[in-house]
N, C-alpha and C positions, 0 to 999 in steps of 0.2 A: 185498236191496235189494226187488224184486220186489214181496215181502209185505208190506214197509215202506210202499212206496208204494200201493198197494190201501187198507191199512189208515187209510192216512193222506194224503187228498187235497191237504191243504193243504199240506202238506210237497211233494207232487208240482208245485202251482201253482207257488211259489215257484223251486223247483228248474227248472223250466221256462222262466218268465218269465227269471231270472239268467242263464241257457245264451243264450237267445236275445239278449239285451243284449252278453254278449260275444262274441259271434257276427258282430253289426253293427258293434259297434266295429273287432272284428279287421279284417273288410270293408274299414271306412271307412278305417282306416287303411294297409292295404296297397294300395289305386286312390287315395292321395289325393285322397279326397272330403272329408276332415278339414281338409288345407290349404285345400282352394275354401271350407269353411266357415269357415276363419279367417280366409281374405281378404275374405269377404263384410261378417264381423262388422267387421273393423276398418277398413273403404272400401278396402282396396286392389284389390279385381277390378276389372277392366278396363269400364268403359263405353263409352271410344269408342277408336279408333284412327285414326291418319292413315297417308297413303301411304310417307312416310318411317320407320317403326316408331314413331312416337312414339303411348304410349297415355295415355289420360283416364284414371283411376280413380272411382271411386265419390265418393270424397272430393275429386276434385278437381272433379266436377260441381258437388256442393253448393258448394265455394268460389266457381264458376263463376255460378252463380244468385244469389249472395249480390253478388258484384262488379256484375252488373247489375242487382240493382235498386238497389243505391246510385249505379252511373251513373246511372240513369234519374233520379234526384232532382237531379243537379249541373245541370241545364238547360240541357246541350250543345244547338247546333241542329243540328251537325255528326250527331250520334247521333239525335237525333229524326228527319232525312229519312232516313236509312239505316234506322231502325225498329230498331238493334240489339242495344238492350235489351229489346227483347219476348222474344228467344231466347237465352239464356244459351251457344250452341252458335255462336249467329251472333257475340254478344261475346267468345266465348275465338276465335274463327278471325280477328277482328278487331285485337284486344288484341295477338296473335300476331303478325300480321303486322307489323305498328309495331312490337315490338320486334324481329324480325329485320331492320326495316330501321333501327333501331339509332335509334330517335325518340321510346324511352320512359325517360325520366330515373328517377330515384330516388326516396327518400320526400320527398326539398328539392324537388321537382320537385310534388309533393302537397302541400305545406305551402307553395306558392305560391298553386296552385290554390286552396285553401281559403281563403288569408288574402284573396282576390280576391273569392271567394264572401261570404264576412261584410262586407265591406267594402260589395259589390252590396246585401246583406238586409240591412244596418246590423245585426247581428249579430253576439254576441263570436264568438271562434275557436272555444272551447271547446264554446260552446253547442253552432256548429252540428256541430262535431265529433261531440259527445254523441248529436245526431238522427241522424245519416249512421248512426253504430253501432249506436245502437237499430233502426232500420229496417232494416239490411241484416244486423246480426249478425253483424258483422265486426269486429275490434280495431281500437285507434288506427291502426298503422299499415297492416294493410291497407287500412283507407280510404283511406289518403294513395295508398298505392301504385297501388289502382285509379283515384284522382283524377290519379297521375300517365298512367296508361295511356290515361285520358281526353285528356290535354293530347298524348301522341304518337298518340292516332288523329285528330285535329284537325290538328295538323304535317302530319302522312302526307296528308289530304286536301285540306290547303292547296296541298302543293307539287301536286299533281295537278291541283285544279281552278283554282289560279290560276296556271296554266301559259301563255304568251302566244297558243298555239294555242287556246286553247279561251276564252279570253274578248278576242277581237277588238275592236277599239273600234266598229267600225257596230253592232255587234249589244249592245254596253255603251250606246251611246247610244241605241238603238233601245227595249230594254225598261228605262231610264231615264226618256225619255220619258215611257213610258206610266204605268208607275207615277208619277211625278209630273204627269200630267196633271191639271189642277184644273177639277172637272165642274159648273157650276153651271145650276139648273134646279128642277123641280117634279117632286113623287112623292107617286103615291095607294097608301098601302102596306095589300092588303088579306091583315089576320090573320085566319087561321083562327079566333082565338078570340071574334075581335070581329064578324065579318061573319055576317048572319046569312041564310042562303039557303034556298029551300023545298025541299020534298022530302028533309031531311034525317032518315031517321027515327032512331027510341031505340034505342041500342046492344041487342044480344041481351047474355044471358047467356055466349054460345059465346065475341063478340066479349069484352067485358069478363075471361073468364076469361084467353082467350087473348093479351092486353094484360097482365096479369097475370103470366102466363106468362113472357114476355117482359121485364119490366121490373121485376119485385118486388123482386128483388134488388138492384136498384141505389135508392142514397140518392135520397128527395126533394130535386129542384132548384126552391128558393121564385120563382128571376127565371121558371120554367115554361119554359125553354129546352130543357130534355132530361127523356126519361119519366123517373120513380122511383117506386117506392112503398116501399120500407125503412121502417119503421116508426123513429122514432128512441126513446131512451130514455126512456121515459114513468114518471109514479108519481102518486099522490095523495097529498094531504099533508094534517096539522091544524095547528094551533097556537093558543099562550096568550100574550097580551099582558101585561102589566104597566107599565100607562101610570107613566110619571114623575110627573104628575099625583097617583096615588092614591099614590105611596110619599113625594113630599111634603106632602100631608096629611094623612097617618098621621104625619109627624114633625113638624108642627106641632100637632098635636094634643097630644104626647107629652109627659110631665113634663120629658125633657131639656130644653125650650126655655121653659120656667118662670121667671118672673122669680129665682129661689134659683139657677137653674144659669145663666144668664145674668150674674146677677153675678159669681160664682163665677169662671166662664169669664173673664170682665173682669179679675179678681185676678190669678190665674193666670198670664196670656197677655198681660201690659202691652206689651210687645215688638213683638206683632203692630202695637200702636197706636202705635209712637212718631214715626213719621211724621205723622199727623193731629196729634199733640202736636207737633211743630215746626213747623206749620203755621198752627197756632191762638195765636189772640190772647193766648188765656190756658189753662191747664189745664184738656184735655176731664175731665168726668167723668163716670160710668157712666152718668147720665142722658141726657146729651147725645150718651154716643156710644149707646146703647141700640139704635137699630135698625141698626148697623151691627153690633155686635157679634149682634144675634141673626140678621141675616142670613149670616152667616160661620159662626157654630152651624149652622143648617140646613144651610147648601153643604154642611158637614162629615159631619152625621148621615144626610144624601139619600146621599152617597156612601158611608159607611160603610153602609146599610141594602141600598143595592143587592149591596154585596159577600157581604151577610148573604143575601139572598133568594139570591142565585147561587149560593150556598157550599151554604144548604138545599136547593134544589133538587136540586143534584148529588150529595148524599148520599142524599139519597133514590131518587135514580134507581138511586146503587150498593147501596143496601139491597136495593131490589126484584131486583138483578142477582146480589145473592151468592150464591154456591152455585153459578151456571151456567156449567157447562164453556165453554172457550173454546177455541179452534181459530185459529192464526193472527193471534189479535190479535181476531177477532170472536165472539160469543154463536151457541152452539148453544141457541137457543131453544126453551124445554117448550112443552106444549099452553097450559099456563094461565097463561103470559106475561102475554098481555092483562089477565087481571084481578088481577095484583097490583099495589096500590097506587104510585103513583112512575113506571106502565109507560104510562102513559095519559096524554093533555093533560087528561082531565076530572080524575084522580085529581089530577094535579099542581097545576090551578088551586084546589081544595077545600084542598089540603092548605096550600099558600100563604098562603090566604085565613086559614085558620083560625092559623096560627101565628103571621103578623105583623099580623092585626087591621083587613085592609086592605080596599077594595074590592075584589068578585070579579073576579080575573082577565077580562080580554076573552076568546074564543075566537074561533078561524075554522077553514074548511076548505074546502078542494075535492077533494072526494070522488066529486062526480057525474059528472066527468070526466077525463080524464088529460091533464096537463099536461108539459112538456117542462122539465128545472131552469134551464131558463133564465130561465123566463118568470115562476117567483119574483120576480126583480127589479121586476116590474111591482105586486106586492102590497104597500099601501102599511105602513109603518115595516117590515116583514119584508125586504122587498128589499134597504134600507139597511145594513140590523142585519147585527154582524160577530162574530167572536170571535178572540181570540189564543191559543185552547185548545193552536193545532198548531204555534204559532213564533212569531215575531218580525211577518212579514207577517199582516194579517187576513185571516181567509176569509169571507167571504161565506156566506146561507144556500142560492144557489143553487149555487158551486162544493161546498159540502158533500153536498146532493144530487145533483150530477152523480157524486160520489166513492163512494156505497153499494156493498157488497158485490154485491148483484144485478147493478151493473152493471159488474162487473170490478173496482171498488173502489182504493184508493191506497194502500201500505204508510206513507203519510205523514200521511194524513187519514182514519182509520177513521170508517168510519158504515155502517149496512144498518137494512133495514126492520124497522120495530117499534119501535125502540131512539132514544129523545128523545134530540134533539142536546143540546151541549153548550148554556149561556147564553148568548143574543147581546143584542149593545147595539145600540141605534140614533143616530146624530146626536144625536136628541130625548133621548136617555136612556132609552127604554122598552127593558125587557126582555124577549126572544122566546123560545121554546123551541117547534121544531117537531119532527114527528116521520112520516116516511114510512108513511104506512098500507100501500100496495100499492107495488109496483114491478114495472115489465116492460122489460126490455133488450131493443136494438135488433134488431129482427127480420123476417123477410118478411113479409106477412100470410099468414096461414092462409085465409083467404076473401076472396069477393069485397065480403062485407059493411063488414069492417074499412074499406076505403077506395073505397066503391062512389062518392062523390060524387067522386073525382076521375079511377076510370076514367072514368066517364061524360063529364067534361068535356074527357079527351083524347082519346077514340074517338070523342067527336064533332068535337072538332078536326081528326080523321087525315080523317074523313069529309068534313068540307066544303074541305080542303086538295084532298081528291081531287075534290070537284065544281069545285074552281077550276080543276084542271087541265086538266077537260073542257071550261068556260067558257072556256078562255084565247084560242079565235079567235076568240071574240065579244067578251070584251074588250079584244083587241087592235083589231079593227074599230070599236067602240063608241068608245077613245079616240082613234084617229085622223080617227075623222070628226067627232064632235061635240065631242072634247077631253077633258082629265083631270078635268072641274067634272063635266060628264053620268058618267063612271065613279063619282066620289065617289059622286054623289046613287043610280044604280043599288044601289048593294051598302053604304051606310050608310056612309062614309067620308068621307074629308075629304084638299083637298090641302094638303101641305106643302112650303114650299120648302127648296131646301140651297143652300148656296154652297162652290165648289171644294173638294168631294170627292173626295179622291185614293185610289190602292189602297196607298199607303203613305203614312204622315205623316212630312213630312220632319226636324220635330223629332228623330224615334228613327231615322231612315234614316241620318243619318249615323253613327249606332250601330252599324250593321249589325242592325236589329233593324225589321222590318215590322209594322208595326201601320196599320191602315185608319181612313181617317177615319170621323167617325158619319154615318151617316144618320139621319132620321125615325123613330120608331116602332122600329126595330130596331136599332138602334144600330151599335155596330163590328161589322160580318161579312166577311171577307176575302176568301172566295167570293162574296159580294154585290158588294163593291167591286171585284172584279177583272172581273165579268163587267160593270159599267156604266164600267168601265175601258174595257174590249174593243170597247165598243157605242161608246164615245164618241171611241176613236181610231181609229174609222171613218170619223169625218163631218169636214166640211173642214177643215183647221188654220185656225180665225179667232175670233176672240174673241166677236164675236156673231155668232150665229146665227138668229135671230129673221128674218133675209129669207130664211130656208129654209121651204118648208112644213111645218106644227105635223106632221105626217105621217111624214116625212121625217127627225124627231130625236124621233118619241116610239118607244119599244119595251116588252115585259114582259119583265122578270127574274125567274124561280124562284128563291125561298129557300126550299128543302124544309127544309132545317135551323131553321128558325125556321118551318116550316107557314106562309110567308106566301106571296103574289104582289105583285112591285111594277109600277105602270105608270111610266113615265118618260116626260118631255118634258125635252130639253136645251136651255138656251137660251144657254149661252158656255161659250167654254172660256180656260184660263191655262196657256199651254206654258211650259217651264221653259226660263228665260233662259240663255244661253250661260254666263254666270259660276257659275250656281248648277251647272250641268253639269258645267264644269272641277273645279270644289271635290268633287263628291259622284267624277268620275271618278278622283282624286287618294288619294279616302280608302279605304285596305287592306279598314276595315270592311265599306264598302260592297259594296266588289268581289266580299267573301267571300262575303257576304247574298245576292247577285245572282247568283252563281256556283251556288251552293246551290240557289236556287230558281226561278229564271230560265231560265239559261243551257242550256249544254250536257248531261243530265241523263246522258247515255251515260255520263260517267265515274262516275258515281255506281254503274250498273251492276257497274264493275270490284269494290264490296266490297259487293254484297250476296251474301246468305246462299248463293244457289246457285251465284255464280259463285266463294266462299271454301270452300266445300264441294269442290266439282270442282278447283280450285285445290292444294288439300291431301291429296284425296283424304279426307277425313272420312267416316268410317262410325262410326254408331251403336252398341253393340252390347248395351246394356241399355236398355228405355225409359226416359224421364225420369219424374219423378212426376207431370206434368202430363197426360203421355201417357196413364199408366197409373189415373189417376183420368176420364179421357175418357172411356176404354173402359169402365170398370168403371161409368160412370153410364150409356154408351150402352146396354149390356148390360144395366142395370136401368129404362131406359125404359119407361115405356107410351102407347101413344096415344091423345091426349085423344078428348075426346067429338067426333063425328063422324065417326070410322072416318080420318081422316087422321092420318098419320105426323108425331113432330116434327119430323123434316128435308123433311118435307111440306108443311106447312103454312105460308104465309110469313106472318112479324112484319109486324106492322103500320109502315107508313110513320112515321119519327118521326127528332126531332133526332137530332144526332150526339154520342154518350155522353161527358160534362168526366171529365177525372181530376184529381184534385188537383194542382194547380200546384206545380211544380217550383220549387226555387231560382232564384233570377234567373243569368244566367250574366253570368260577369265580361268 
């Protein structure tokens, strides 16, 4: 045997490998590791456990994560206050508490919640359910069960927060009076975006890079209220337009509208003119109806010619792509695709002109800059053109551009870069074909140069706001001694009046929703409205405050989320009357809203994550996916330029990040 191995080393290697594998398998079976591996693969391995012996499997943890995602879209004020949907473990423990209290119903309870949400958002129930399923990757029953858990959690919080001991009438009256205090006066808004201060230096590349690192992955906000520089889906296009006038001119010159053909049409289609004959004093003749006959023939010929052109263009594109392999409905374009006749706008224009003898189709392009798909709507003619190629609902050019493969694609609207679109027709009868010549999917910028203007603007705003904060004592002194007009003049702003601004609009408060009144320039901002209410509430409770010295009713409010500073002078107050107060006090929705946001916050600590973890003895065995990703990112992070670590280097002051608006609460 040894001689054989020495003579044939290949056989020896095979035997050695096979023996090692058999030994490893026997060891796994012997010590139970094979079962552990099977558990991991099946999702039954333990993710967490509680003090009472309950185990949470990896599969359970994934279900928790998906449920938390669905719950975050419901628009529950209670969950938002608790922050329960930000952490799957918190969501699990909170829903378990509600279940053990017997407050969670079944699928029917969830369906009732779905119906209320659909009504509030003016959407069909099926569409709303499909959206929740798509976003959370839960089945329909699982979504309904999640909604039932949301109901149960809200019931549990309501029982605690609406108890008499926690909602005393004196506290309710005081909180209500503050929320409903109407403040009238004048304001000067020193907005860092518009105020010009001397000595603000041009931002350095290091500052620009720090801003980009902090907010490069955040979608941009057109309103400028939040920072974000993520580039949207962008493309470059070229198009061909076949004007209806060119088709009409070609038809009118054709033999199809000669006198012979028109007379022939008249004789063969007399039924079309019976109405005219009935109204005429004497039987109409071809000569008397010649213009009517010609107009009908031309109209029919134009429609027929449009159809012929559309079919010809479609056939030419199909011919150019014949033999090109496809995968999932998309062509795998060869390197020479752009050189094939019928694959470019220029070649299609030439082919159409030769085939139909019309004036050369017009061509246009936007290739010198990137545009978003929605910008196609502003292109004359093309923006209003549609195609019925993808179903009964007309599809616009911008919708088709937004669905190209390079942007993720849509299975019901196949389009891709480099392949001409189907023929589209505008309301004027013009025909269009367009091609996305280049496509750049949404992404974070890879360099400062891509978003330099936005970065420079925002870094300067931050520097200006920080300088305003340093100047706050001077601004306060100037406003107190010289008045608001002096402040406005000194900082290039203006004085704006405001009337009966409240921390909560009474129209919405009766439904349990807190929405502040809008202030000039900055609009509706809850933090600013609350600060104004606090300042005004400390003033003497009288309608006309003009008897007080202006300095006693003038104050400054910081608005860091808007990068602004407000200088306010209060001239009058409007108190809530007893009748309005009584109606609000009797409104359960208002009481619940007030309890959640203004009354006894210690009750919310009962359901905080830390309190629930302690109460249940919740212990996590395996790390969450988020924690694993964070640890991996931390391990691979490198220190930014200048030697400061990513954690040591502070992010610039910024407005609060905004998240997509959830569905309205029912």
